[in-house]
C-alpha positions in Angstrom: 96.3 70.9 14.0 98.8 73.6 14.0 100.8 74.6 17.1 100.0 78.1 18.3 103.2 79.9 19.3 103.3 83.4 20.9 106.7 85.2 20.5 106.9 88.0 22.9 109.6 90.7 22.6 109.7 94.1 24.3 110.0 96.6 21.4 110.4 96.4 17.6 113.6 98.2 17.4 116.5 97.0 15.2 118.3 94.7 17.7 119.5 91.2 17.9 116.4 89.9 19.9 114.1 91.5 17.4 116.0 90.1 14.3 116.0 86.7 16.0 112.3 86.7 16.4 111.6 87.8 12.9 113.9 85.1 11.5 112.0 82.5 13.5 108.7 83.7 12.4 109.5 84.0 8.7 111.5 80.8 8.5 109.5 78.1 10.2 106.9 76.3 8.2 103.3 77.9 8.4 101.6 74.5 7.9 103.0 73.4 11.4 102.8 76.6 13.3 100.4 79.5 13.8 102.5 82.5 15.1 101.4 85.3 17.3 103.8 88.2 17.9 103.2 90.4 21.0 105.4 93.5 21.2 105.3 97.3 21.3 105.7 99.5 18.3 109.1 100.5 17.0 111.1 100.9 13.8 110.3 97.4 12.5 106.5 97.7 12.9 105.7 98.1 9.2 108.0 95.3 8.3 106.4 92.9 10.7 102.9 93.8 9.6 103.9 92.9 6.0 104.8 89.3 7.0 102.0 87.0 5.8 100.3 84.6 8.0 101.1 86.0 11.5 99.0 87.8 14.0 100.5 90.9 15.6 99.5 92.5 18.8 100.9 95.8 19.9 101.0 96.6 23.6 102.5 100.0 24.0 102.6 99.7 27.7 105.4 97.1 27.2 108.3 99.3 27.9 111.9 98.6 28.9 111.8 100.9 31.9 110.4 99.6 35.2 107.0 101.1 35.8 104.7 99.2 38.4 101.4 100.5 36.9 102.5 99.9 33.2 103.8 96.5 34.1 100.6 95.3 35.8 98.5 96.6 32.9 100.9 94.8 30.4 100.8 91.6 32.4 97.0 91.6 32.2 96.9 92.3 28.5 99.4 89.5 27.9 97.4 87.1 30.0 94.2 88.1 28.1 95.7 87.4 24.7 97.3 84.1 25.7 93.9 82.9 27.3 91.8 84.1 24.4 93.8 82.3 21.7 94.6 79.2 23.7 98.4 79.5 23.0 100.3 76.2 23.1 103.8 77.6 23.4 105.1 81.1 24.7 108.5 82.1 23.7 109.8 85.3 25.3 112.8 87.4 24.2 114.6 90.2 26.1 114.5 91.1 29.8 111.2 92.9 30.4 109.2 90.8 28.0 110.8 87.7 29.5 109.7 88.4 33.0 106.2 89.8 32.3 105.6 87.3 29.4 106.5 84.2 31.5 104.4 85.3 34.5 101.4 85.9 32.2 101.9 82.6 30.5 102.0 80.7 33.8 98.8 82.5 35.0 97.1 81.7 31.6 97.9 78.0 32.0 100.5 77.7 29.1 102.4 74.5 29.7 105.4 75.0 27.5 107.4 78.2 28.0 110.7 79.2 26.5 112.9 82.2 27.2 115.8 83.3 25.0 118.6 85.2 26.9 119.9 88.0 24.7 122.1 89.0 27.6 120.8 88.9 31.1 118.9 91.8 32.8 121.5 92.2 35.5 125.0 93.4 35.3 127.9 95.0 37.3 127.0 98.5 36.3 123.6 98.4 38.1 122.7 99.6 41.6 123.2 96.5 43.9 119.5 96.5 45.0 118.2 96.6 41.5 120.6 93.9 40.5 119.5 91.6 43.2 115.8 92.2 42.3 116.4 91.3 38.7 118.3 88.1 39.8 115.4 87.2 42.1 112.8 87.7 39.4 114.8 85.5 37.0 115.1 82.8 39.5 111.4 82.7 40.2 110.5 82.8 36.4 113.0 80.0 35.8 110.9 77.6 38.0 108.1 77.6 35.4 110.3 78.0 32.3 110.6 74.8 30.2 113.9 75.8 28.6 116.2 78.7 29.0 117.7 79.2 25.5 121.1 81.0 25.3 122.9 82.4 22.4 126.2 82.1 24.2 128.0 79.7 26.6 128.9 82.7 28.8 125.2 83.5 29.6 124.5 79.9 30.5 127.4 79.9 33.0 126.3 83.3 34.4 122.8 82.1 34.8 124.0 79.0 36.7 126.5 81.1 38.9 123.4 83.2 40.0 121.4 80.1 40.7 118.9 80.7 37.9 117.5 77.4 36.7 119.3 74.2 36.4 121.8 73.1 33.9 119.4 70.6 32.2 117.0 73.6 31.5 119.6 75.4 29.3 120.0 75.0 25.6 122.5 76.7 23.4 121.0 77.9 20.1 123.3 80.3 18.4 122.0 83.3 16.4 121.7 82.4 12.7 121.7 84.8 9.8 121.3 84.5 6.0 125.0 84.7 5.1 124.3 85.0 1.4 122.5 88.3 2.1 125.7 89.9 3.3 127.9 88.4 0.5 125.8 89.4 -2.4 127.8 91.3 -4.9 124.8 93.4 -5.9 125.0 95.3 -2.6 128.6 96.3 -3.2 127.8 99.7 -4.6 129.8 102.9 -4.4 130.1 104.6 -1.0 129.1 108.0 -2.5 125.4 107.2 -2.7 125.1 105.7 0.7 127.4 107.3 3.3 126.8 111.0 2.8 129.3 111.6 0.0 132.3 110.3 1.9 135.1 109.9 -0.6 135.8 106.4 -1.8 139.4 106.6 -0.6 138.7 107.7 3.0 138.7 105.0 5.7 135.4 104.5 7.5 134.8 103.0 11.0 131.3 102.0 11.8 129.4 101.5 15.0 126.0 99.8 14.7 124.2 99.9 18.1 121.2 101.5 20.0 122.1 104.7 21.7 121.8 103.7 25.3 124.3 103.6 28.3 125.3 99.9 27.7 126.9 100.8 24.4 129.2 103.6 25.8 129.0 105.9 22.8 130.7 108.7 24.7 133.8 106.4 25.2 133.8 105.7 21.5 133.8 109.5 20.7 137.0 109.8 22.8 138.5 106.9 20.9 137.5 108.6 17.7 139.2 111.8 18.6 142.6 109.9 19.3 142.2 108.0 15.9 141.6 111.4 14.1 144.9 112.8 15.5 146.8 110.1 13.7 144.6 109.6 10.6 142.7 112.9 10.0 140.9 111.6 6.9 139.0 108.8 8.8 135.2 109.0 9.0 133.0 107.5 11.7 129.4 106.2 10.9 126.9 105.6 13.5 123.8 103.4 12.8 121.0 103.3 15.4 118.9 105.4 17.5 117.9 105.7 21.1 117.7 108.0 24.2 121.3 109.2 24.1 121.5 109.9 20.4 121.0 113.7 20.8 123.6 113.8 23.6 126.2 111.9 21.5 125.5 114.1 18.4 125.9 117.2 20.5 129.3 116.0 21.8 130.5 115.1 18.2 129.4 118.5 16.9 131.8 120.3 19.4 134.8 118.5 17.8 137.2 120.2 15.4 136.5 117.5 12.8 132.7 117.3 13.3 132.2 116.7 9.6 133.8 113.4 9.9 130.9 112.0 12.2 127.7 110.7 10.5 124.6 109.6 12.3 122.4 107.6 10.0 119.7 106.4 12.4 118.2 102.9 12.0 118.7 101.5 8.5 117.0 98.6 6.6 119.9 98.3 4.2 122.4 97.4 6.9 124.2 94.9 4.7 125.1 97.8 2.4 126.4 99.8 5.3 128.8 96.9 6.3 130.1 96.7 2.8 130.8 100.5 2.9 132.9 100.5 6.1 136.4 99.3 6.8 136.1 98.2 10.5 133.3 97.6 12.8 133.8 99.0 16.4 131.7 98.4 19.5 132.6 100.0 22.9 130.0 98.2 25.0 130.3 98.0 28.8 128.1 94.8 29.0 126.5 92.6 26.2 124.7 89.5 25.4 126.2 88.3 22.1 126.2 91.2 19.7 124.6 90.1 16.3 126.5 92.9 14.6 129.7 90.8 15.0 128.2 88.1 13.0 126.8 90.4 10.3 130.2 92.2 10.0 132.0 88.9 9.8 129.6 87.8 7.1 130.5 91.0 5.2 134.3 90.3 5.6 135.0 93.1 8.0 137.2 92.9 11.0 136.0 93.9 14.5 137.5 95.9 17.3 135.4 95.6 20.5 135.6 95.4 24.3 136.7 92.2 25.9 133.4 91.6 27.9 130.9 88.8 28.4 130.6 86.5 25.4 132.4 88.7 22.9 135.4 86.2 22.8 133.0 83.6 21.6 132.7 85.4 18.2 135.8 87.6 18.1 139.0 85.6 18.4 141.6 88.2 19.4 144.2 88.8 16.7 142.4 86.3 14.4 139.2 88.0 13.1 139.5 91.2 15.1 140.8 92.6 18.4 139.3 92.7 21.9 140.4 95.3 24.5 139.6 96.0 28.2 136.5 98.3 28.7 137.4 102.0 29.1 141.0 101.4 27.7 140.7 104.3 25.3 144.3 104.2 24.3 144.4 100.4 23.4 141.0 100.7 21.6 142.2 103.7 19.4 145.6 102.0 18.9 144.0 98.8 17.5 141.8 100.8 15.1 144.9 102.8 13.9 146.8 99.6 13.5 144.2 98.0 11.3 143.6 101.2 9.1 147.4 101.3 8.5 147.6 97.6 7.8 144.9 97.0 5.1 146.2 93.5 4.2 145.9 92.3 7.8 142.4 93.8 8.0 141.4 91.9 4.9 142.8 88.7 6.2 140.9 89.1 9.5 137.7 89.7 7.5 138.2 86.6 5.5 138.8 84.5 8.7 135.5 85.8 10.0 133.6 84.6 7.0 135.1 81.0 7.4 134.2 81.0 11.1 130.6 82.0 10.4 130.1 79.3 7.8 130.2 76.6 10.5 128.4 78.2 13.4 126.0 80.9 12.5 123.9 79.8 9.6 120.3 80.6 9.5 119.1 77.2 8.4 120.9 75.6 11.4 119.2 77.8 14.0 115.8 77.3 12.4 116.2 73.6 12.4 117.0 73.7 16.2 113.9 75.8 16.9 111.7 73.6 14.8 112.9 70.5 16.7 112.5 72.3 20.0 108.9 73.6 19.3 107.7 70.4 17.8 109.1 67.9 20.3 108.0 69.9 23.4 104.6 71.1 22.1 101.8 71.3 24.7 
């Protein structure tokens, strides 16, 4: 008899948590597992509905923002689905779905509950009362969580420092991607048909991120202006969407070189984007472990990012990219300029990133670990 697994994630936007869920659902054997996906609609909804052999439930009350009424309704709807289909294993992803999904699973009598930490819900930029509330909720939920799955060692230690769960509950399962997808020569087409007619010889810096405060796009625009003063022909490509996109675009449109800024929204052909840029940049203030670092590395691109959280576990400073202090606009822009002017070094860094990925971030390795976890701890 197949094991019934409910994967719960807050919203189907194009983020690391969502890609992780889809990789699991697509990659694990359907003769062993019967998958249920519970989420709210987003950019990936059509793609998910096209996956054969899974049951999808959209709960549009499941939102990232705190809303007592919505959260109560969502918890009830989650409980009802889990009870009706007699789910064996619940696996939650992302902060809101992680809290509501685990409480609903507990009330529904689900015995095996996993939660993947794609970055903790609490951070140093929050109001102290809100931060303490999140920590308290995570501590309570950890009491009835079978395993806390982390994609980075940093998040394991952060959880333990905040007395969330015990060390024996934590398991490290790195993100895994189909590396061949990013190294397929068929995607290396000309830049002209992809990036809004940017000239082939023009350098391009890309940022792939949801437009929300965490990613600090406003800081990156300040960095971009400094780079443009030194290298006027450089272009900046933004992939993603979110609540702050309009504000960021308005800010960029006020610049003298506004034509050098390109906003592409969410893209399904992200592997082509990576092959059309020279450097990936990420100016985040807090993170989990950005999947974009792994995707850029698989594409042979160096990364310049902030030295926060688990970023150092993927970006080895001076080896496959550079890490700088958050809000250090001068250092960040200087590293970008340095790489743009030293193309041989940038290429070498990209090559090292590929070598690093081949051992630690393969899709098949991640799927094997989840297969073993699900099957060995089934209800």
